[in-house]
TIZADO-922778 format. One record per residue (C-alpha): residue number from 1; x, y, z; residue in three letters. Coordinates in nm, 4 decimals. Layout:
<recs>
i:X:Y:Z:aa
NUM:X:Y:Z:Ala
...
</recs>
This chain:
<recs>
i:X:Y:Z:aa
1:6.1482:11.8837:15.1454:Unk
2:6.1344:11.5146:15.0805:Unk
3:5.9979:11.3249:14.7685:Unk
4:5.6088:11.1561:14.9399:Unk
5:5.7163:10.8356:15.0317:Unk
6:5.3747:10.7122:14.7912:Unk
7:5.5229:10.8576:14.4982:Unk
8:5.8598:10.6801:14.5483:Unk
9:5.6459:10.3659:14.5697:Unk
10:5.4993:10.4395:14.2599:Unk
11:5.7777:10.5495:14.0653:Unk
12:5.9761:10.2297:14.1975:Unk
13:5.6918:9.9745:14.0890:Unk
14:5.6707:10.1715:13.7219:Unk
15:6.0213:10.2708:13.5970:Unk
16:6.3661:10.0095:13.6039:Unk
17:6.5780:10.0905:13.8551:Unk
18:6.8221:10.3139:13.6825:Unk
19:6.5613:10.5366:13.5096:Unk
20:6.4043:10.6057:13.8970:Unk
21:6.7520:10.7056:13.9717:Unk
22:6.7888:10.9074:13.7210:Unk
23:6.4369:11.0688:13.7728:Unk
24:6.5354:11.1335:14.1977:Unk
25:6.8547:11.2689:14.0847:Unk
26:6.6552:11.5242:13.8764:Unk
27:6.4300:11.6059:14.0948:Unk
28:6.7079:11.7000:14.3613:Unk
29:6.8918:11.9003:14.1459:Unk
30:6.9728:12.2532:14.1983:Unk
31:6.9926:12.3501:13.8077:Unk
32:6.6356:12.4968:13.7147:Unk
33:6.6307:12.5453:13.3120:Unk
34:6.5207:12.8958:13.2197:Unk
35:6.3359:12.9501:12.8627:Unk
36:6.1693:13.1544:12.6241:Unk
37:6.0563:13.1465:12.2925:Unk
38:6.0616:13.4779:12.0540:Unk
39:5.7789:13.5849:11.8838:Unk
40:5.8157:13.5326:11.5426:Unk
41:5.6367:13.8113:11.4122:Unk
42:5.8229:14.0757:11.6422:Unk
43:6.1566:14.0040:11.5996:Unk
44:6.3820:14.2354:11.7705:Unk
45:6.7116:14.2073:11.9593:Unk
46:6.6637:14.0705:12.2704:Unk
47:6.8600:14.2878:12.5719:Unk
48:7.0620:13.9266:12.6976:Unk
49:7.1286:13.7934:12.3114:Unk
50:7.4920:13.6643:12.3928:Unk
51:7.3685:13.3957:12.6486:Unk
52:7.0856:13.2690:12.4595:Unk
53:7.1340:12.9066:12.4101:Unk
54:6.9202:12.7296:12.0956:Unk
55:6.6186:12.4903:12.2400:Unk
56:6.6288:12.1961:11.9224:Unk
57:6.2783:12.0829:11.9648:Unk
58:6.0793:12.4224:11.8892:Unk
59:6.1621:12.7655:11.6506:Unk
60:6.2531:13.0289:11.7655:Unk
61:6.3372:12.9079:12.1418:Unk
62:6.6145:12.9612:12.3683:Unk
63:6.7805:12.8477:12.6852:Unk
64:6.8735:13.1728:12.9046:Unk
65:7.1851:13.1183:13.1555:Unk
66:7.0792:13.3350:13.4407:Unk
67:6.7567:13.4721:13.4822:Unk
68:6.6995:13.8736:13.4388:Unk
69:6.3890:14.1089:13.5880:Unk
70:6.1341:14.0371:13.2850:Unk
71:5.9408:14.3214:13.4186:Unk
72:6.1896:14.5730:13.3843:Unk
73:6.2359:14.5039:12.9966:Unk
74:5.9373:14.6527:12.8072:Unk
75:6.0312:14.3877:12.5375:Unk
76:5.8496:14.1533:12.7735:Unk
77:5.5577:14.3603:12.7932:Unk
78:5.5375:14.4253:12.3969:Unk
79:5.4735:14.0931:12.3435:Unk
80:5.8671:14.0191:12.1639:Unk
81:5.8909:13.6491:12.3950:Unk
82:5.7397:13.4348:12.6198:Unk
83:5.9183:13.2806:12.8927:Unk
84:5.8125:12.9075:12.8909:Unk
85:5.9081:12.5431:13.0260:Unk
86:6.1478:12.4028:12.8129:Unk
87:5.9403:12.0044:12.8164:Unk
88:5.6125:12.1661:12.7735:Unk
89:5.7467:12.3043:12.3950:Unk
90:5.7378:11.9384:12.2638:Unk
91:5.4333:12.0445:12.0953:Unk
92:5.5774:12.2420:11.8064:Unk
93:5.7320:11.9020:11.7030:Unk
94:5.3617:11.7904:11.6908:Unk
95:5.2296:12.1089:11.4731:Unk
96:5.5707:12.0586:11.2486:Unk
97:5.4893:11.6751:11.1678:Unk
98:5.1315:11.6107:11.2614:Unk
99:4.9563:11.9507:11.2066:Unk
100:4.6530:11.9224:10.9355:Unk
101:4.6942:12.0558:10.5835:Unk
102:4.3825:12.2800:10.5220:Unk
103:4.2224:12.6275:10.5173:Unk
104:4.0632:12.8085:10.7992:Unk
105:4.1982:12.5270:11.0099:Unk
106:4.0102:12.5595:11.3390:Unk
107:4.1987:12.5038:11.6752:Unk
108:4.1377:12.4384:12.0525:Unk
109:4.3464:12.4681:12.3526:Unk
110:4.1451:12.3827:12.5910:Unk
111:4.2818:12.5143:12.9441:Unk
112:4.5203:12.7521:12.7839:Unk
113:4.5793:13.0018:13.0739:Unk
114:4.8538:13.1444:13.1611:Unk
115:4.9031:13.1166:12.8005:Unk
116:5.2568:12.9421:12.7225:Unk
117:5.0784:12.6769:12.4911:Unk
118:4.8730:12.9246:12.3748:Unk
119:5.1301:13.1654:12.2273:Unk
120:5.3557:12.8500:12.0546:Unk
121:5.0143:12.7734:11.8861:Unk
122:4.9613:13.1393:11.7996:Unk
123:5.3288:13.1953:11.6846:Unk
124:5.3305:12.8624:11.4546:Unk
125:4.9904:12.7778:11.3299:Unk
126:4.9260:12.9377:10.9459:Unk
127:4.8061:13.2756:10.9081:Unk
128:4.4236:13.2160:10.8338:Unk
129:4.3563:12.9869:11.1231:Unk
130:4.1302:13.0128:11.3996:Unk
131:4.2472:12.9439:11.7665:Unk
132:4.0037:12.9430:12.0526:Unk
133:4.1882:12.9855:12.3626:Unk
134:3.9793:12.8770:12.6514:Unk
135:3.9976:12.8837:13.0527:Unk
136:3.7803:12.7494:13.2750:Unk
137:3.8709:12.9967:13.5891:Unk
138:3.7712:13.3614:13.4996:Unk
139:4.0530:13.5160:13.7077:Unk
140:4.2653:13.3142:13.5133:Unk
141:4.0892:13.3911:13.1404:Unk
142:4.1660:13.7882:13.2031:Unk
143:4.5152:13.6837:13.2476:Unk
144:4.5527:13.4688:12.9373:Unk
145:4.3575:13.7372:12.7672:Unk
146:4.6117:14.0182:12.8663:Unk
147:4.9579:13.7703:12.7485:Unk
148:4.7467:13.6949:12.3968:Unk
149:4.6458:14.0682:12.3430:Unk
150:5.0130:14.1649:12.3991:Unk
151:5.1500:13.8404:12.1514:Unk
152:4.9458:14.0349:11.9000:Unk
153:4.8200:13.7675:11.7209:Unk
154:4.4862:13.8590:11.5559:Unk
155:4.2231:13.5397:11.4876:Unk
156:4.2810:13.4214:11.8404:Unk
157:3.9204:13.3882:12.0159:Unk
158:3.9242:13.3636:12.4132:Unk
159:3.6216:13.1860:12.6092:Unk
160:3.5600:13.0817:12.9314:Unk
161:3.3847:12.7524:12.9674:Unk
162:3.4091:12.3785:13.1095:Unk
163:3.4496:12.1138:12.8805:Unk
164:3.0669:12.0339:12.9125:Unk
165:2.9829:12.3257:12.7632:Unk
166:3.1359:12.2477:12.4157:Unk
167:2.9198:11.9447:12.3930:Unk
168:2.6854:12.1055:12.1113:Unk
169:3.0499:12.2123:11.9199:Unk
170:3.0628:11.8390:11.7093:Unk
171:3.3387:11.8240:11.4389:Unk
172:3.4052:12.1698:11.4621:Unk
173:3.8158:12.1763:11.5623:Unk
174:4.0670:12.0378:11.3328:Unk
175:4.3115:12.0551:11.5996:Unk
176:4.2758:12.0338:11.9881:Unk
177:4.5015:12.0491:12.2434:Unk
178:4.4183:11.9048:12.6333:Unk
179:4.6754:12.0232:12.8781:Unk
180:4.4931:11.8462:13.1391:Unk
181:4.5043:11.9409:13.5014:Unk
182:4.6704:11.7004:13.7179:Unk
183:4.8599:11.5719:14.0130:Unk
184:5.1681:11.8272:13.8883:Unk
185:5.4664:11.5370:13.9663:Unk
186:5.6796:11.7218:13.7147:Unk
187:5.6832:12.0571:13.9336:Unk
188:5.8257:11.8435:14.2211:Unk
189:6.1364:12.0175:14.1011:Unk
190:6.0644:12.3840:14.0130:Unk
191:5.8060:12.4028:14.2852:Unk
192:5.9111:12.2143:14.6555:Unk
193:5.5994:12.3082:14.7964:Unk
194:5.3913:12.0812:14.5987:Unk
195:5.5405:11.7423:14.7092:Unk
196:5.3904:11.8159:15.0338:Unk
197:5.0337:11.8605:14.8402:Unk
198:5.1035:11.5527:14.6589:Unk
199:4.8846:11.2133:14.7794:Unk
200:4.7520:10.9084:14.6303:Unk
201:4.3972:11.0179:14.6339:Unk
202:4.4322:11.3537:14.4524:Unk
203:4.6289:11.1995:14.2051:Unk
204:4.2915:10.9081:14.1757:Unk
205:4.1040:11.2443:14.1733:Unk
206:4.2757:11.4038:13.8185:Unk
207:4.2531:11.0737:13.6837:Unk
208:3.9320:11.0558:13.7243:Unk
209:3.8627:11.4136:13.5841:Unk
210:4.0926:11.3863:13.2913:Unk
211:3.8893:11.0881:13.1933:Unk
212:3.5453:11.3312:13.1703:Unk
213:3.7228:11.5874:13.0211:Unk
214:3.8238:11.3533:12.6865:Unk
215:3.5398:11.2083:12.7078:Unk
216:3.3283:11.5671:12.7113:Unk
217:3.5824:11.6826:12.4440:Unk
218:3.6645:11.4357:12.2154:Unk
219:3.3725:11.4628:11.9939:Unk
220:3.4622:11.8222:11.8883:Unk
221:3.7501:11.6888:11.6904:Unk
222:3.6443:11.6454:11.3559:Unk
223:3.7564:11.3467:11.0968:Unk
224:4.1013:11.3656:11.0034:Unk
225:4.2124:11.5969:11.2698:Unk
226:4.4406:11.5705:11.5905:Unk
227:4.4170:11.5737:11.9404:Unk
228:4.7120:11.6444:12.1850:Unk
229:4.7139:11.5448:12.5561:Unk
230:4.9606:11.6702:12.7707:Unk
231:5.0117:11.6684:13.1183:Unk
232:5.3127:11.7855:13.3692:Unk
233:5.3210:11.4458:13.5926:Unk
234:5.4788:11.0743:13.5441:Unk
235:5.2556:10.8670:13.6737:Unk
236:5.0901:10.6326:13.3813:Unk
237:4.6963:10.6437:13.5513:Unk
238:4.6999:11.0254:13.4153:Unk
239:4.9033:10.9572:13.1016:Unk
240:4.9129:10.6319:12.9196:Unk
241:4.6457:10.5285:13.0836:Unk
242:4.3815:10.7864:12.9458:Unk
243:4.5014:10.7395:12.6172:Unk
244:4.4839:10.3628:12.6613:Unk
245:4.1367:10.3568:12.7411:Unk
246:4.0039:10.6321:12.4765:Unk
247:4.1874:10.4240:12.2231:Unk
248:3.9969:10.1222:12.3335:Unk
249:3.6586:10.2739:12.3544:Unk
250:3.6425:10.4407:12.0080:Unk
251:3.7258:10.2604:11.6744:Unk
252:3.7656:10.6317:11.4821:Unk
253:4.0882:10.6839:11.6786:Unk
254:4.4425:10.6055:11.6157:Unk
255:4.7846:10.6980:11.8108:Unk
256:5.0371:10.8719:11.6240:Unk
257:5.3873:10.8919:11.6713:Unk
258:5.6521:11.1339:11.6724:Unk
259:6.0435:11.1407:11.5404:Unk
260:6.2414:11.2833:11.7568:Unk
261:6.6015:11.2975:11.8154:Unk
262:6.7326:11.0932:12.0999:Unk
263:7.0149:11.3392:12.2059:Unk
264:6.7011:11.5532:12.3173:Unk
265:6.6725:11.3011:12.6097:Unk
266:6.2685:11.2506:12.5699:Unk
267:6.1274:10.8758:12.6659:Unk
268:5.9399:10.6973:12.4122:Unk
269:5.6265:10.4921:12.5966:Unk
270:5.4019:10.2414:12.4331:Unk
271:5.1490:10.5531:12.4010:Unk
272:5.3444:10.8974:12.4568:Unk
273:5.6532:11.0673:12.5386:Unk
274:5.7744:11.1746:12.8577:Unk
275:6.0720:11.3944:12.9956:Unk
276:6.2194:11.3673:13.3291:Unk
277:6.4803:11.6274:13.4716:Unk
278:6.7988:11.5090:13.4363:Unk
279:6.7297:11.3357:13.1151:Unk
280:6.5911:11.6176:12.9406:Unk
281:6.7123:12.0198:12.9975:Unk
282:6.3210:12.1033:13.1142:Unk
283:6.0786:11.9957:13.3707:Unk
284:5.8516:11.6983:13.4273:Unk
285:5.6281:11.6127:13.1096:Unk
286:5.4050:11.4079:12.9309:Unk
287:5.2618:11.4227:12.5486:Unk
288:5.0376:11.1815:12.3598:Unk
289:4.8908:11.2675:12.0354:Unk
290:4.6030:11.0726:11.8445:Unk
291:4.3859:11.1579:11.5209:Unk
292:4.0466:11.0645:11.4233:Unk
293:4.0123:10.8609:11.1545:Unk
294:3.8652:10.9789:10.8178:Unk
295:3.4619:11.0108:10.8010:Unk
296:3.1476:11.2350:10.7653:Unk
297:3.2231:11.6011:10.9495:Unk
298:2.8791:11.7167:11.1185:Unk
299:2.7271:12.0074:10.8942:Unk
300:2.7435:12.3430:11.1058:Unk
301:2.3858:12.4674:11.1414:Unk
302:2.3283:12.8782:11.0862:Unk
303:2.1886:13.0528:11.4046:Unk
304:1.8149:13.2079:11.3797:Unk
305:1.9848:13.5049:11.4816:Unk
306:2.3454:13.5974:11.4034:Unk
307:2.5576:13.7140:11.6659:Unk
308:2.8024:13.9086:11.4360:Unk
309:2.7188:14.1902:11.1714:Unk
310:2.9446:14.3208:10.9054:Unk
311:3.0413:14.6899:11.0067:Unk
312:3.0697:14.9070:10.6752:Unk
313:3.1269:15.2692:10.7975:Unk
314:3.4396:15.2203:10.8889:Unk
315:3.6367:15.1985:10.5967:Unk
316:3.9100:15.4327:10.7362:Unk
317:4.0006:15.1982:11.0041:Unk
318:3.9625:14.9194:10.7416:Unk
319:4.2701:15.0818:10.5774:Unk
320:4.5177:15.0773:10.8682:Unk
321:4.4550:14.6688:10.8930:Unk
322:4.7451:14.4599:10.8028:Unk
323:4.6283:14.2553:10.4660:Unk
324:4.8191:13.9487:10.5640:Unk
325:4.5199:13.8609:10.8243:Unk
326:4.2277:13.9023:10.5721:Unk
327:4.0303:14.1146:10.8473:Unk
328:3.6655:14.2480:10.8061:Unk
329:3.5089:14.4342:11.0994:Unk
330:3.1637:14.3295:11.2729:Unk
331:3.0148:14.4360:11.5642:Unk
332:2.8570:14.1973:11.8509:Unk
333:2.5976:14.4327:12.0212:Unk
334:2.8776:14.7142:12.1295:Unk
335:3.1881:14.5566:12.0443:Unk
336:3.3787:14.6513:11.7752:Unk
337:3.5811:14.3251:11.5942:Unk
338:3.8150:14.1650:11.3234:Unk
339:3.8212:13.8612:11.1830:Unk
340:3.8415:13.6850:10.8728:Unk
341:3.4999:13.6136:10.6536:Unk
342:3.5930:13.2709:10.6600:Unk
343:3.5705:13.2281:11.0247:Unk
344:3.2128:13.3787:11.0824:Unk
345:3.0123:13.0455:11.0385:Unk
346:3.2727:12.8937:11.2756:Unk
347:3.2453:13.2064:11.5408:Unk
348:2.8711:13.1964:11.5287:Unk
349:2.8739:12.8507:11.6579:Unk
350:3.1196:12.9462:11.9172:Unk
351:2.9113:13.2776:11.9851:Unk
352:2.6008:13.0464:12.0668:Unk
353:2.7712:12.7966:12.2533:Unk
354:3.0454:12.9593:12.4802:Unk
355:3.0707:13.2786:12.6637:Unk
356:3.3286:13.4585:12.4737:Unk
357:3.5699:13.6946:12.6130:Unk
358:3.6808:13.7738:12.2740:Unk
359:3.5921:13.6868:11.9515:Unk
360:3.9309:13.7818:11.6844:Unk
361:4.0593:14.0840:11.7461:Unk
362:3.8733:14.3565:11.9693:Unk
363:4.0390:14.6943:11.8183:Unk
364:3.7620:14.9750:11.8369:Unk
365:3.5180:15.1145:12.1039:Unk
366:3.2429:15.3402:12.0224:Unk
367:3.2075:15.7148:12.1738:Unk
368:2.9094:15.8894:12.0966:Unk
369:2.9360:15.8773:11.6658:Unk
370:3.2966:15.8457:11.6779:Unk
371:3.5309:15.5345:11.6877:Unk
372:3.8951:15.5341:11.8319:Unk
373:4.1551:15.2490:11.9239:Unk
374:4.0529:15.0273:12.2504:Unk
375:4.3546:15.0584:12.4915:Unk
376:4.4566:14.6718:12.4682:Unk
377:4.4652:14.6944:12.1186:Unk
378:4.8108:14.8767:12.1078:Unk
379:4.9948:14.6277:12.0360:Unk
380:4.7724:14.4047:11.8125:Unk
381:4.9426:14.2620:11.4706:Unk
382:4.6195:14.3744:11.3204:Unk
383:4.7291:14.6976:11.2448:Unk
384:4.9798:14.8128:10.9538:Unk
385:5.2795:14.8805:11.0849:Unk
386:5.2823:15.2174:10.9078:Unk
387:4.9194:15.2572:11.0081:Unk
388:4.9608:15.5319:11.3116:Unk
389:5.2712:15.8123:11.3982:Unk
390:5.4653:15.6554:11.6396:Unk
391:5.7684:15.7789:11.8772:Unk
392:6.0406:15.5722:11.9266:Unk
393:6.1131:15.5672:12.3530:Unk
394:6.4532:15.4928:12.5033:Unk
395:6.4294:15.1994:12.8119:Unk
396:6.3060:15.4257:13.1023:Unk
397:6.0863:15.6503:12.9174:Unk
398:5.9494:15.3226:12.8015:Unk
399:5.8794:15.1807:13.1361:Unk
400:5.7559:15.5028:13.3059:Unk
401:5.4721:15.4801:12.9846:Unk
402:5.4272:15.1287:13.1137:Unk
403:5.3878:15.2769:13.4650:Unk
404:5.0990:15.4599:13.2838:Unk
405:5.2823:15.7833:13.3479:Unk
406:5.2549:16.1079:13.1350:Unk
407:5.5775:16.1929:12.9544:Unk
408:5.7060:16.4771:12.7968:Unk
409:5.7892:16.4001:12.4244:Unk
410:5.9399:16.6392:12.1536:Unk
411:5.7561:16.6559:11.8261:Unk
412:5.4035:16.4634:11.9391:Unk
413:5.1765:16.4461:11.6735:Unk
414:4.8233:16.5526:11.7507:Unk
415:4.5688:16.2587:11.7958:Unk
416:4.6006:15.8730:11.8405:Unk
417:4.9884:15.7811:11.7763:Unk
418:5.1772:15.4757:11.9136:Unk
419:5.4782:15.4453:12.1342:Unk
420:5.7601:15.2229:12.0403:Unk
421:6.0449:15.0527:12.2009:Unk
422:6.3242:14.8670:11.9448:Unk
423:6.0592:14.9291:11.6580:Unk
424:5.7801:14.7211:11.8736:Unk
425:5.4740:14.8933:11.9449:Unk
426:5.4178:14.9260:12.3259:Unk
427:5.0814:15.1064:12.3232:Unk
428:4.8494:15.3929:12.2603:Unk
429:4.8802:15.7335:12.3314:Unk
430:4.7111:16.0698:12.2603:Unk
431:4.8356:16.4391:12.1814:Unk
432:4.6358:16.7367:12.2607:Unk
433:4.6491:17.0999:12.2251:Unk
434:4.9397:17.2698:12.3999:Unk
435:5.1841:16.9713:12.3818:Unk
436:5.0051:16.7762:12.6206:Unk
437:4.9754:16.3981:12.5859:Unk
438:4.7129:16.1057:12.7341:Unk
439:4.9163:15.7847:12.8229:Unk
440:4.6172:15.4968:12.7016:Unk
441:4.7888:15.2246:12.8766:Unk
442:4.5428:14.9543:13.0106:Unk
443:4.5654:15.0359:13.3332:Unk
444:4.4930:14.7062:13.4724:Unk
445:4.8467:14.6112:13.2234:Unk
446:5.0898:14.8779:13.4383:Unk
447:5.3920:14.8385:13.6062:Unk
448:5.4036:14.8706:13.9301:Unk
449:5.7902:14.8045:14.0012:Unk
450:6.0528:15.0446:14.0170:Unk
</recs>
């Protein structure tokens, strides 16, 4: 499918002739780079380690020369890596160069699904940080939750809200990522069908929506906090002009610059950084970084009725937690959650203002007078590595477990245990009398492919 005529005209007006020629060539190239990021908390040897080539601007990131069938790799299901577009991993440089240095930092990924940039934040933020991943579309929010539960980091909260719903959370976040909905010009190579969906009217609609989103969320940024604005499109209306307007209207904001290796191929504009296919080994992307200047932060008010109550009768379960995350057990209604005591004050504000799908790590559920592990907690890093008995599986047995099948296992322990693949937990099973086993891998996660 040809590039849209109006898009070509727009780019010819925006870019020097040589840059437009390079962009055209990049968009028509057959090469579609494939990249992934390893989970630093779940390191293991990947099956195609020999063909991995380092991606220079993000830790633990690599190009893959050929596309395998990820669905048939148990490590993908175990959260050992995430397949993420290379250009978007430039976010790692913002974290490395400009992340505010403070204890219990609060971060927000406003448009988080399906979870690529969120898992990058979860991998690279300090262990004591609270990360809120938000997605307005409920069906996508559940996909986001699955990906984050498999990634395993405990101190991640998940909400399903519109940007306008954050209006009462003034100065609550030290780091905000606004990966804004856009006209998608950067996907013209990866998804050729998107060319037919592009129009000037849609571009203008996206620019107007981006204005609204930035105005609705900027009040949540704390003094000395950092906001990253990104899109996967090329035109200035959705990129530089958004930042230009914001800086012109607010004297308390300033632009931040990144020190990037020129060999990476990113183009620096007056207000941000651009990735053009053909110059960068990745798809189209734009990123800009701003900071709120120093000032007095608004104090959080304690809610009249707390949402979270400390749970004292879980000492035996608390001993199974990894102390590195500083977790405590809390209840919210019938939910049993785990997050640090230091996160409770902000957590109460989040619970009061937002629709929370997950508050910290959802680890347990109550059945009568007893507690048992929640099916979706089997891959959580909240559990200490030696907390439960485990059985290591070969690849075919691991895939069968992921399909929800009941396995025949030797030396199977009674009670709750974890099934591992290459040392990483895949999920829960329960040994019963007579050598029988119940498979507790979540039904809605199950592998259907053979």
